[in-house]
N, C-alpha and C positions, 0 to 999 in steps of 0.2 A: 567208404565213401572218400572223395578226392579232399585233399586239403588246400590245394591251391590252384587259382584259375588265373589266365591271362586276361588282359582287356578285352581282347577278341571274343574270348569264352564268356565274359559277363555281359557284353554287348549282346552275344547270341542267346544268353539265357533270360536276360532281362528285357530287351528290346530297346534299351537306351542307347542313345549315340556315342561313340567314342569321344566325341567334343565335350560331352556332359561329364563323363568320367574324369577327363582332364581338368575341366573347370573345377569340379568339386575337390579335386587333388590341390590344386592350385589356390583354391580358397580355404583349404584346412577343413572342409567339411567331412571329407572321407578320405584319408591318407592311406594308401596301401604299402605294402613292403616292395622294396625294389631289389632287382636282380640286374646290376647293370643299368640299362635305360629301360628295361621292361618294368612295368607294374604288374605286382601279383597279388591277388585278392584271396583273401581266406574265405572260410565259409561265414565267419562273423561279418566280414566286409560284405559278403554277397547278400546277406540278410539286411544289413543296413542299406544297402542299394536299394532292395525292395522295398523297404519302409519309406526311404526318401522319395521314391518313385510313387508311392501311394499319398503320401504328403503333398508332392508337386500335382499330382493329379487332381487332388482336391483343392487346389488353389493356393497353398502355402508358399510363400516367398522363400527364397534361399535363407535369407536372414532368420525367418521364422523356422525353417527346417534346421539351420545351426543351433537354434535355442532348444528345439525339440531333442536333438541328438545329445546336447550337452545334458539336459534335463534327464533324459534316459539313463545315461551313463551315471550321473550322479544317484539318482533315485535306485537304481540296480546294484550299482557297486561293482559291477562287471558288463560285459557286453551282452547284449540281446540274446544272441544266438547260445551263449554259455548258461543264460537264466532259465531259457524256456525249454520245457521238455514236452513229450507227448501229453501229458496229464495237465500241464498248467494253462491257465487262461489269463492272459494280460491284455487290459485293454486300455488304450490311450485317448482320452477325452479332452477337447479343448473347446471353451466358449468363446475363442477368439482372444482373450486375455489371459486366462488361466489354463494351466496344463494339470491333468489329473492322470495318474497311473493306477488302475484298479484292477484287482482280482475278484472281488466280490460282487456278484451281480446284484446285491441289495444296495451295496454303495453306489454302483452305477445307475441305478433306478433313482436313488435319493439325489444324485447329481442333476440328472435329467429333470427330475421333478422340480427341484428347487432353483433351475436356473431361469433367469430372465431372458436369456439368449438362446438362439440355436445352439445345440451342441454337436460337435463332429466327433465321431466315435471310429476307431480303426482297431480292430482285433489283431493285436501284435502276434498272439500265439499263432492264428490263422497264416499270417505272413511268413513266419518262420517255417511252419509246417510245409507250406506251399513251396518254398525254397528248397527245403529238404527233399520234397518228392520230385521237383524238376531236376535236382543233382542225381537222385538214385536213379530215376528213368534215363536220364542222359539225354532226353528231347531237348532240342534248342528251340527257340522261338525266333523267327525273323520278323514278327510283327512288333511295332511299338508298343510299349507298355500301356500307353493311354489308348492305343486302338483295341487291344485286348479287353480293356476293362469297359469300354463303351458297347452298348448294345447293337448288333449289326443293323446297317439302315439300308433300306432298298433304294436303287437309283433307278430313275426314270430312264428308259431307253429313247434316244433321240430318233423321231421319224423321219 
């Protein structure tokens, strides 16, 4: 499996825009390695891009995304792609105020059951596995990440 990806490749694999990558770098949300003027993204970076895209697609502000990224690094002790393997099951849950990182389905059910607010849940393990599958297959996506997540809508033809 490849270890480094250019900005152009990350854009093709994830469907985000080059400007989003640049903005995240400028704001310190996701800072890639550099080779001269080129940004080089690792598999770990690519995984974090996928998680950030999911959070943004679910309405998280960049300020909230930054908190989530810091929370994950603090809780896991290392980067997401280094932590998750084929058998692990990590879920990120949020009630808008609190963040939870859970591996136990029983704990997830308890959080949902005891919450007084709606809970947003993202399966981080699935996101990591999806990124690895895309890298292995070498298939690139020209469709924006948000468009891939939404269901296809029929358009009426003008008569």
